[in-house]
LUMTORVO-700436 format. One record per residue (C-alpha): residue in one letter; x, y negated, z negated. Coordinates in Angstrom, 1 decimal, always signed. Layout:
<recs>
residu:a&u:X&v:Y&w:Z
...
</recs>
This chain:
<recs>
residu:m&u:+37.8&v:-17.2&w:-0.6
residu:d&u:+35.6&v:-19.8&w:+1.3
residu:l&u:+31.9&v:-18.8&w:+1.3
residu:n&u:+31.0&v:-21.6&w:+3.5
residu:s&u:+32.2&v:-19.9&w:+6.6
residu:n&u:+31.7&v:-16.5&w:+8.4
residu:g&u:+35.4&v:-15.7&w:+7.4
residu:f&u:+34.2&v:-13.8&w:+4.3
residu:a&u:+31.3&v:-11.8&w:+6.0
residu:k&u:+33.8&v:-10.8&w:+8.8
residu:f&u:+36.3&v:-9.9&w:+6.1
residu:l&u:+33.9&v:-7.6&w:+4.3
residu:q&u:+32.5&v:-6.0&w:+7.4
residu:n&u:+36.4&v:-5.3&w:+8.4
residu:i&u:+36.6&v:-3.6&w:+4.8
residu:i&u:+33.4&v:-1.7&w:+5.3
residu:k&u:+34.4&v:-0.4&w:+8.9
residu:e&u:+37.7&v:+0.8&w:+7.5
residu:m&u:+36.0&v:+2.7&w:+4.7
residu:i&u:+33.7&v:+4.3&w:+7.5
residu:n&u:+36.9&v:+5.4&w:+9.6
residu:i&u:+38.3&v:+7.0&w:+6.6
residu:e&u:+35.1&v:+8.7&w:+5.8
residu:i&u:+34.7&v:+10.0&w:+9.2
residu:e&u:+38.3&v:+11.0&w:+9.4
residu:k&u:+37.5&v:+13.1&w:+6.1
residu:y&u:+34.6&v:+14.6&w:+7.5
residu:l&u:+36.2&v:+15.8&w:+10.6
residu:k&u:+39.2&v:+17.3&w:+8.6
residu:n&u:+36.9&v:+18.7&w:+6.0
residu:n&u:+34.6&v:+20.5&w:+8.4
residu:n&u:+37.4&v:+21.6&w:+11.1
residu:i&u:+36.4&v:+19.3&w:+13.7
residu:v&u:+38.7&v:+19.1&w:+16.5
residu:a&u:+37.1&v:+16.7&w:+18.8
residu:a&u:+34.5&v:+13.8&w:+18.7
residu:w&u:+32.9&v:+11.6&w:+21.2
residu:v&u:+30.6&v:+8.8&w:+21.2
residu:g&u:+27.4&v:+8.9&w:+23.1
residu:t&u:+24.0&v:+7.2&w:+23.5
residu:v&u:+20.7&v:+9.0&w:+23.2
residu:d&u:+18.8&v:+9.1&w:+26.2
residu:s&u:+15.9&v:+11.4&w:+25.4
residu:v&u:+14.7&v:+13.2&w:+22.1
residu:d&u:+12.7&v:+16.3&w:+21.7
residu:a&u:+11.7&v:+15.9&w:+18.2
residu:g&u:+9.7&v:+19.0&w:+17.8
residu:a&u:+13.1&v:+21.1&w:+19.0
residu:n&u:+15.4&v:+18.8&w:+17.2
residu:t&u:+17.6&v:+18.3&w:+20.2
residu:a&u:+18.6&v:+15.3&w:+22.3
residu:d&u:+20.2&v:+14.5&w:+25.8
residu:i&u:+23.2&v:+12.3&w:+25.3
residu:l&u:+24.8&v:+10.0&w:+27.8
residu:l&u:+28.5&v:+10.1&w:+27.8
residu:p&u:+30.7&v:+7.6&w:+29.8
residu:t&u:+31.3&v:+10.1&w:+32.4
residu:q&u:+28.3&v:+12.6&w:+32.3
residu:s&u:+25.0&v:+13.4&w:+30.3
residu:v&u:+25.0&v:+16.4&w:+27.9
residu:a&u:+22.0&v:+18.3&w:+26.7
residu:i&u:+22.6&v:+19.0&w:+22.9
residu:t&u:+20.6&v:+22.0&w:+22.0
residu:k&u:+22.3&v:+22.7&w:+18.7
residu:q&u:+21.0&v:+21.0&w:+15.5
residu:n&u:+21.0&v:+17.3&w:+15.1
residu:k&u:+22.7&v:+17.0&w:+11.8
residu:t&u:+22.5&v:+13.4&w:+10.9
residu:n&u:+19.6&v:+13.8&w:+8.5
residu:q&u:+17.9&v:+10.8&w:+10.5
residu:t&u:+15.7&v:+10.4&w:+13.0
residu:l&u:+17.0&v:+9.8&w:+16.4
residu:a&u:+15.5&v:+7.4&w:+19.2
residu:e&u:+16.5&v:+6.4&w:+22.8
residu:n&u:+19.5&v:+4.1&w:+22.6
residu:d&u:+20.9&v:+5.2&w:+19.6
residu:e&u:+24.7&v:+5.4&w:+19.6
residu:v&u:+25.6&v:+8.9&w:+18.2
residu:y&u:+28.9&v:+10.5&w:+17.5
residu:l&u:+29.2&v:+14.2&w:+19.1
residu:i&u:+31.2&v:+16.6&w:+17.0
residu:s&u:+32.6&v:+20.0&w:+17.9
residu:p&u:+34.6&v:+22.5&w:+15.9
residu:s&u:+36.0&v:+24.0&w:+19.3
residu:g&u:+36.9&v:+20.8&w:+21.1
residu:r&u:+34.3&v:+21.7&w:+23.8
residu:l&u:+31.2&v:+19.7&w:+24.6
residu:s&u:+29.2&v:+23.1&w:+24.9
residu:n&u:+29.7&v:+23.5&w:+21.3
residu:s&u:+29.0&v:+20.2&w:+19.9
residu:f&u:+26.1&v:+18.8&w:+17.8
residu:v&u:+25.0&v:+15.2&w:+17.1
residu:g&u:+27.1&v:+14.6&w:+13.7
residu:f&u:+26.0&v:+11.1&w:+12.8
residu:k&u:+24.8&v:+7.7&w:+14.1
residu:k&u:+27.5&v:+5.4&w:+15.2
residu:d&u:+26.2&v:+2.4&w:+12.8
residu:e&u:+26.2&v:+4.4&w:+9.7
residu:y&u:+28.2&v:+7.1&w:+8.1
residu:l&u:+25.6&v:+9.4&w:+6.7
residu:g&u:+25.7&v:+11.3&w:+3.6
residu:a&u:+22.6&v:+13.2&w:+2.2
residu:n&u:+21.3&v:+9.9&w:+0.4
residu:s&u:+23.6&v:+7.3&w:+1.1
residu:g&u:+25.4&v:+5.4&w:+4.1
residu:f&u:+26.9&v:+2.2&w:+5.3
residu:t&u:+25.0&v:-0.4&w:+7.7
residu:q&u:+26.6&v:-1.9&w:+10.6
residu:d&u:+26.4&v:-5.3&w:+8.7
residu:g&u:+28.6&v:-4.2&w:+6.0
residu:g&u:+26.1&v:-2.9&w:+3.4
residu:l&u:+26.0&v:+0.2&w:+1.2
residu:y&u:+22.5&v:+1.7&w:+1.1
residu:i&u:+21.0&v:+4.7&w:-0.7
residu:s&u:+17.7&v:+6.3&w:-0.1
residu:l&u:+14.7&v:+5.7&w:-2.5
residu:i&u:+10.9&v:+6.1&w:-2.4
residu:n&u:+9.1&v:+3.0&w:-1.3
residu:k&u:+6.3&v:+2.4&w:-4.0
residu:t&u:+6.0&v:-1.3&w:-3.1
residu:g&u:+2.1&v:-0.6&w:-2.7
residu:a&u:+2.6&v:-1.0&w:+1.4
residu:v&u:+4.7&v:-0.4&w:+4.1
residu:s&u:+8.3&v:-1.6&w:+3.4
residu:v&u:+9.3&v:-5.0&w:+4.4
residu:k&u:+13.0&v:-5.6&w:+5.2
residu:g&u:+14.7&v:-7.9&w:+2.9
residu:t&u:+12.2&v:-7.1&w:-0.2
residu:v&u:+14.0&v:-7.3&w:-3.1
residu:v&u:+13.0&v:-4.4&w:-5.6
residu:d&u:+13.9&v:-2.9&w:-8.9
residu:a&u:+13.4&v:+0.8&w:-10.6
residu:n&u:+9.9&v:+1.9&w:-10.8
residu:s&u:+9.3&v:+3.3&w:-14.1
residu:a&u:+6.1&v:+5.1&w:-12.8
residu:l&u:+8.0&v:+7.7&w:-10.5
residu:a&u:+11.5&v:+8.9&w:-10.5
residu:n&u:+13.9&v:+7.5&w:-7.6
residu:s&u:+11.5&v:+5.0&w:-6.7
residu:v&u:+11.5&v:+1.3&w:-6.2
residu:k&u:+8.9&v:-1.6&w:-6.4
residu:k&u:+8.7&v:-5.3&w:-5.9
residu:i&u:+10.7&v:-7.3&w:-8.3
residu:l&u:+8.3&v:-9.6&w:-10.5
residu:q&u:+8.9&v:-13.0&w:-12.0
residu:d&u:+11.4&v:-13.3&w:-14.9
residu:i&u:+12.0&v:-9.5&w:-14.7
residu:p&u:+16.0&v:-9.6&w:-14.3
residu:d&u:+16.4&v:-6.1&w:-13.2
residu:a&u:+16.8&v:-6.0&w:-9.6
residu:i&u:+18.9&v:-3.1&w:-8.1
residu:g&u:+18.8&v:-3.6&w:-4.3
residu:v&u:+17.3&v:-5.1&w:-1.3
residu:i&u:+14.8&v:-2.9&w:+1.3
residu:y&u:+16.9&v:-2.5&w:+4.6
residu:e&u:+13.8&v:-0.9&w:+6.9
residu:d&u:+10.7&v:-2.3&w:+8.0
residu:g&u:+7.6&v:+0.0&w:+8.2
residu:i&u:+8.3&v:+2.9&w:+6.0
residu:a&u:+5.1&v:+4.2&w:+4.3
residu:d&u:+4.5&v:+3.6&w:+0.7
residu:g&u:+5.5&v:+6.9&w:-0.9
residu:s&u:+8.0&v:+7.7&w:+1.9
residu:y&u:+12.2&v:+7.2&w:+1.4
residu:v&u:+13.4&v:+4.2&w:+2.4
residu:k&u:+17.0&v:+2.7&w:+2.7
residu:v&u:+18.0&v:+0.1&w:+0.0
residu:i&u:+20.9&v:-1.6&w:+0.3
residu:v&u:+22.6&v:-2.1&w:-3.2
residu:s&u:+26.2&v:-3.6&w:-2.6
residu:g&u:+27.9&v:-5.5&w:+0.4
residu:i&u:+26.0&v:-7.6&w:+2.9
residu:a&u:+22.2&v:-7.3&w:+3.1
residu:d&u:+19.5&v:-9.5&w:+5.0
residu:v&u:+17.6&v:-11.0&w:+1.8
residu:y&u:+14.0&v:-12.3&w:+2.4
residu:f&u:+13.8&v:-16.0&w:+1.1
residu:i&u:+10.8&v:-18.0&w:+0.2
residu:g&u:+12.4&v:-21.1&w:+1.9
residu:n&u:+15.7&v:-22.8&w:+3.2
residu:t&u:+19.2&v:-21.3&w:+2.4
residu:t&u:+22.4&v:-22.8&w:+2.1
residu:i&u:+25.7&v:-21.3&w:+2.7
residu:g&u:+27.6&v:-20.9&w:-0.6
residu:h&u:+24.3&v:-20.9&w:-2.6
residu:l&u:+23.6&v:-18.3&w:-5.1
residu:a&u:+20.7&v:-16.1&w:-4.4
residu:r&u:+18.3&v:-15.2&w:-7.4
residu:t&u:+15.0&v:-13.6&w:-8.1
residu:f&u:+12.4&v:-16.0&w:-10.3
residu:v&u:+12.2&v:-16.9&w:-13.7
residu:a&u:+9.3&v:-17.8&w:-16.0
residu:g&u:+9.5&v:-21.7&w:-14.9
residu:d&u:+9.7&v:-21.2&w:-11.3
residu:g&u:+6.5&v:-22.4&w:-9.7
residu:d&u:+7.2&v:-21.1&w:-6.2
residu:f&u:+7.6&v:-17.5&w:-7.0
residu:v&u:+6.9&v:-14.9&w:-4.6
residu:t&u:+6.6&v:-11.2&w:-5.7
residu:g&u:+9.9&v:-9.3&w:-4.1
residu:q&u:+11.6&v:-12.4&w:-2.4
residu:a&u:+14.4&v:-14.4&w:-3.5
residu:k&u:+15.4&v:-18.1&w:-3.6
residu:s&u:+18.7&v:-20.0&w:-2.7
residu:e&u:+20.0&v:-22.2&w:-5.0
residu:a&u:+23.0&v:-24.4&w:-5.7
residu:v&u:+25.9&v:-22.8&w:-7.7
residu:p&u:+25.0&v:-24.3&w:-11.4
residu:s&u:+27.5&v:-26.7&w:-13.3
residu:t&u:+27.5&v:-26.5&w:-17.2
residu:p&u:+25.4&v:-26.0&w:-19.4
residu:f&u:+24.7&v:-22.8&w:-17.5
residu:v&u:+21.1&v:-21.4&w:-17.9
residu:s&u:+21.4&v:-17.8&w:-18.7
residu:d&u:+18.1&v:-16.7&w:-17.6
residu:e&u:+18.9&v:-17.8&w:-14.1
residu:h&u:+22.1&v:-16.0&w:-14.4
residu:f&u:+20.8&v:-12.7&w:-15.1
residu:c&u:+18.3&v:-12.9&w:-12.1
residu:e&u:+21.3&v:-13.7&w:-9.7
residu:i&u:+21.5&v:-11.0&w:-7.0
residu:g&u:+24.3&v:-12.3&w:-4.9
residu:h&u:+25.6&v:-15.3&w:-2.8
residu:v&u:+24.2&v:-16.6&w:+0.6
residu:i&u:+26.5&v:-16.5&w:+3.6
residu:e&u:+23.9&v:-17.6&w:+6.3
residu:a&u:+21.8&v:-20.6&w:+6.3
residu:r&u:+18.3&v:-20.8&w:+7.6
residu:t&u:+15.4&v:-23.2&w:+7.5
residu:g&u:+11.9&v:-22.0&w:+6.3
residu:a&u:+11.0&v:-18.7&w:+4.5
residu:g&u:+12.8&v:-15.5&w:+6.1
residu:l&u:+15.9&v:-13.3&w:+6.4
residu:a&u:+19.4&v:-14.4&w:+5.5
residu:k&u:+22.4&v:-12.6&w:+5.0
residu:t&u:+23.7&v:-12.2&w:+1.3
residu:v&u:+26.6&v:-10.8&w:-0.5
residu:l&u:+24.8&v:-8.7&w:-3.1
residu:h&u:+25.9&v:-8.4&w:-6.5
residu:f&u:+23.7&v:-7.8&w:-9.4
residu:n&u:+24.1&v:-9.5&w:-13.1
</recs>
């Protein structure tokens, strides 16, 4: 499939959306849900774990527990679900852009995330490439040079060190690159000979021709599908060697 267009990204997004729809249908069936609505959060009472939700024709106060396992904010789009078919007996089940399990979900861009503890040493930075942190179970740290064991890319900015953060492990992710990216390039972390190494970041590099360099191959984290100029985020289809 041609990586030099937006076609591949759209193709993958459509697959992810279909998977989300299937999971939503399973959720509704398994929990005997007979009705669902899409609404927008108007206001939130975090202490009471309630929210006012705007629907296309009305506003409804959701007094039952928010069951998304996520913090709601104004303008979030959410699914209201009901076991009885009545709005008065509904609750916030999950956000529209994510299918939420206890510890995983899909992003709107088409990424599969899991929740792990941020041990990067600071608040999280979206696009940071991470590997497993051997000092603490279920945690991640910034990838270092010449360490070919990246497992994911941080999805959220501003999550405190020591708190759970979403880490994209498959599908499409915004990766932080040290410089320019080119659609169709491979994305990789850094080997010993790279003088431009930055902890937790990646580089865009042309797909190699023979003879292949195994060190660089094992540091590959995916393929670039978005061009940019200068350091910053670019969409990448992840895979880890």
